[in-house]
Every structure is written in C-alpha cells, then in structure tokens.
DODO-190817 format. One line per 5 residues: their letters; for each residue x negated, y negated, z of C-alpha. Coordinates in steps of 0.5 Angstrom, whole numbers, plus 500, padded with zeros to 3 digits. Example, Ala and Ser with C-alpha at 12.3 -4.5 7.8 and 13.67 -1.06 7.14 Angstrom:
BEGIN
as	475/509/516  473/502/514
***
This chain:
BEGIN
milks	504/484/444  501/478/441  507/474/441  508/476/448  501/473/450
lllrv	502/467/446  509/466/450  505/467/456  500/462/454  505/456/453
affpc	509/458/459  503/457/464  499/452/460  501/446/465  498/451/471
dyksk	492/453/467  485/450/467  478/453/465  474/457/470  467/457/471
kidve	462/463/471  462/467/477  455/467/481  456/474/485  450/472/489
ninla	453/466/492  460/467/494  461/463/500  469/463/500  474/468/497
vihip	481/468/498  486/474/497  493/472/495  498/477/497  504/475/500
dqigd	508/481/497  510/488/500  506/493/504  504/498/499  501/492/495
amsif	497/489/501  494/496/502  492/497/495  487/491/495  482/494/500
pvirs	477/496/495  477/488/494  476/487/501  471/492/502  467/490/496
learq	467/483/498  464/485/505  459/489/502  456/483/498  456/479/505
iqhli	460/473/503  461/468/508  468/467/509  474/471/506  481/468/507
ivsst	487/473/506  494/470/504  499/475/507  507/475/507  510/476/514
mnrpv	512/483/511  505/485/510  501/481/515  501/488/520  496/491/515
fdals	491/486/516  492/485/524  487/490/526  482/489/520  475/486/522
ldrtt	469/485/518  462/486/520  458/480/517  464/476/514  469/471/517
ltvis	476/473/516  482/468/516  489/471/515  494/466/513  502/468/513
mpfqd	507/465/509  514/467/507  515/473/502  513/470/495  521/472/492
easlt	523/468/498  518/462/498  519/455/495  514/452/491  513/447/496
diktv	511/453/501  506/455/496  503/449/494  503/447/502  499/453/503
aknir	494/452/497  493/445/499  491/446/506  486/452/504  483/447/500
ltyge	483/441/505  481/445/511  476/450/508  474/447/501  474/449/494
pdlci	474/457/494  469/460/490  473/466/488  481/467/488  484/474/487
eamrn	491/473/485  493/480/487  501/479/486  503/484/481  508/479/477
knlkt	507/474/472  511/468/474  511/461/476  510/461/483  504/465/482
mvfis	501/460/477  503/454/482  499/457/487  493/458/482  493/451/480
tlrar	494/448/486  488/452/490  484/451/484  478/456/485  472/456/481
tnfqi	474/462/478  480/467/479  481/475/478  487/479/477  489/485/474
vglpl	496/484/471  493/481/464  495/474/464  492/471/458  489/465/461
kcfsp	483/461/462  483/460/469  482/468/470  474/471/469  473/475/463
ackip	471/480/467  478/482/468  479/485/461  477/492/463  481/492/469
srmdq	487/489/466  487/494/461  487/500/466  493/497/470  497/495/464
tfrap	495/500/458  493/506/462  497/505/469  492/507/473  493/507/481
vpmsw	493/500/483  487/501/488  483/504/482  484/498/478  482/493/484
aimmr	475/497/485  474/497/477  475/489/477  470/488/483  465/493/479
eagfp	466/489/472  465/483/476  458/485/479  460/486/486  458/493/490
ivraa	462/499/488  466/501/493  471/507/494  478/506/490  483/507/496
fefpl	489/505/500  487/503/507  492/501/514  487/499/520  490/501/526
geevl	489/498/533  487/502/539  493/499/543  498/502/538  495/508/537
aevrr	495/509/545  502/508/546  504/512/540  500/518/542  503/518/549
etaph	510/520/546  507/525/540  502/528/544  506/533/549  509/536/542
gdyia	503/538/540  502/539/532  507/536/528  510/534/521  512/527/520
vnfeg	518/526/516  521/520/513  528/519/509  529/512/507  526/508/502
saaer	526/500/501  532/501/496  538/505/497  536/509/491  530/512/495
tftls	534/513/501  537/520/503  544/521/506  545/524/512  547/530/509
tarkl	541/531/504  537/529/510  540/535/514  539/540/508  531/538/508
iaqir	530/539/515  533/546/515  529/547/509  523/545/513  524/549/519
srlpf	525/555/515  518/555/513  514/551/518  515/552/526  512/545/528
plfiv	516/539/531  518/534/526  517/526/528  522/522/524  519/515/522
hspkg	524/510/520  525/502/520  530/499/524  536/500/519  534/507/519
adtaa	535/508/527  542/510/527  541/516/522  534/518/526  538/518/532
elcrl	543/523/529  538/527/526  535/528/533  541/529/537  543/535/532
yenvh	537/539/532  532/541/537  525/539/536  526/533/532  524/527/535
rlsls	523/520/534  519/514/538  523/511/544  519/505/542  522/500/537
psitr	521/501/530  515/498/527  511/499/521  504/500/525  508/505/530
saavi	510/509/524  503/509/521  500/511/528  505/517/527  503/519/520
kdalm	495/518/522  496/524/527  501/528/523  499/535/520  503/533/514
vitpd	508/527/511  514/528/507  517/522/504  521/518/499  518/511/500
tsilh	511/509/497  509/505/503  510/511/508  506/515/502  500/510/502
iasac	499/510/509  499/518/509  494/517/503  490/512/507  489/517/513
nvpai	488/522/508  494/526/511  497/532/506  504/529/503  510/531/499
aiytn	512/525/495  519/525/493  520/519/487  525/516/483  523/513/477
yktrw	516/515/478  510/510/477  503/512/476  500/506/479  503/508/486
atmqd	501/515/486  499/520/491  491/519/493  490/524/498  486/530/498
lseti	492/534/498  499/533/496  505/535/492  510/531/488  517/531/486
vvgnn	521/527/481  528/526/482  533/522/477  536/516/479  540/519/485
inqin	535/521/490  540/526/493  540/530/487  533/533/489  533/540/488
lhefd	532/544/494  529/550/491  523/545/488  523/542/495  522/549/498
talsn	516/551/492  513/544/494  513/546/501  510/553/500  505/550/495
ivgrf	502/545/500  502/549/506  498/555/502  493/549/499  492/547/506
cnssr	491/553/509  485/554/504  482/548/505  479/548/512  477/553/518
iarsv	481/548/522  487/548/518  487/556/517  487/556/525  493/552/525
fsnln	497/555/520  495/562/522  502/564/524  505/563/518  508/568/513
i	506/564/507
***
C-alpha cells in the first residue's frame, strides 16, 4: 500500500501543487468535476446540498454529455448555478480537458474549491486539477497528493477501505471539511414538463411496476428468454401492469415483450433517461439489473429489487425498502426461486410499511 502511494506521488508529481487551508465561511466559487456516468452524477448531491446550505455564491458543475440530464432541472435558491458539458472523460482528449479548466479560470476567476468527483486515479483527472488550480481540492478516492485538503483523509478511508455507499462518503467529506451536515442520498431532479408527458401515458393504467431488463454492459442485460421468465414470475405474484423502462438499444426487446404480453407497456415517447426516471418516480416498485435505474429508484425512495453481477457495496440500494439478488458473472443464470422469494419478501414488507400500501396490496394473497 505504501509502495502504491509512492508510485502515485511520482506519477502525478508534475500535476501536484500545495493547496491552501480552506475557509468554509468564505467560499465564493466552487467547481464540481464529474464528466462521468449517470450514477456518479446522482451520488454527488450531498456535496451540492451542503454547498447550497452554506449559501456559497457560485457553483459550477462540469458534467459529461451523458450525465448532463441529471442536472438539467436542478435549481438552487441562493447560489448561482452554471452547468458546463464536456465529453465523457474516457473519450475526452487532454486538450478538451485543459480547455474547459482554462475557460473556467478565465471567465469566473480562481475557484476557492474544486470537488474532484471522478472515481478513478488517472492522468486526465489530474490534468483538470492542475489546470484549474483551485485554492484547494476535495476527493474521496485516496490520491496521496498535496493539492487535496487534509479533510479528505476520513472520507477517503470510508470509500477505499470500508467501501461505503458513495453518497455517504461525499456527505462525510463535507462534514469533515466543516460544511453543513446533509443527508446521504442520490438525487435526480425532474422538470414538470417531463413528468406531465410521461404521466399522460402511465396514468390511464393506474398503479404499475417498473421493470428494466438491460444494464450498461452486456453482462448486466437479460436475454429475451430470461426477461419472459421474469415477467411470468412477476405476474404470478402481482396483478399490476408492468412498464418497461429501456434505453434506445433496448427498444426492440421492450417492443417484443409488449407484443407478447397483455398489460405490459412501454412509453410511446422516444426513450431518454429523464423519461425513464419519470416512470420510476411514480411506480409502486422497480425491478432492475442496472445501477443507474436503481439509483433513480433510491432517489425517489421507490421500493426495488436490485439484481447484481459482481456486487459492489459502494453502489448499494439506499431506499427504505429493497431486496438484493447477487448473480454470478452471467446475469441470465438468475435463480427464479430466489427471485420469487425476493418478490414475496418486498411485497410483505411493503404491505406492513403504511396504511396506503396495505390498501394497495389488500387483494394479494401473500
């Protein structure tokens, strides 16, 4: 471990510089650097809410074109918000990264604080840090460099050693630095327009369950055959309509499933992550192998069955009611008996959780 830290120090030495002691009461300009996946963007909201509670003057979020929708409907009461999009970091060139950082300094001045929220330890991350050159920097991935505040030590240990859920590590980061304490939670703000257009299609069907059969990678995507088995299992237990949430690449599978089964639906609107989030927000329950969909359900506190390959505690469920199924490397090897047990468990717990839930599920013999 010591050797690894020394190697990182040597590798990133040209990008390092000595940070200044943070003055929490006088943060005028903060930058969050997160040109990454959707789930990573949703996990950074404890930082946003803590900065907002401190009433800093200006917050700049550097998003990726992929996760930009997470911030499109975000508004802050007493803090000016600017969202800048750049290519997903894996696809961005060093010139792209330097240009964004230089433009921030030229347009807005020296940042008091940069929150480096990328979850990797690579040259591109450090090029942004060294070009932006904020007075001090926060991170939770444990880079042993002088440019990061000493307050990062405990939250980095939470992330790297204890593998705590990412929103929790960020909430601890802000607490350790002296910012207001906030709830550790995912968020995905949604605008009224997208909610209205989705509800026009879902409302006629009454209460429904949202199902998702595809992840961001092939090993987290169910085949049509497995999806059919899962639908049959759900329908044997629950009398509610199913709404399939999917990306553009999952449109053909979703359309085929809707053709094969009555009371299985998908939106007629073109698929987008914000429309999927609106479907999830109003669902009774979400069933998914994809962590982005799971984090949206967590943000909306919608009960969920999370189906993982290669389970990672950093990206665990965070809603009040959830069941977790861990499959091996091939998600299509899911045990249907285990899936049925998870359905039964979550419905039983859901029925006991509130008067409204008991009323909704009163017709179930479980």
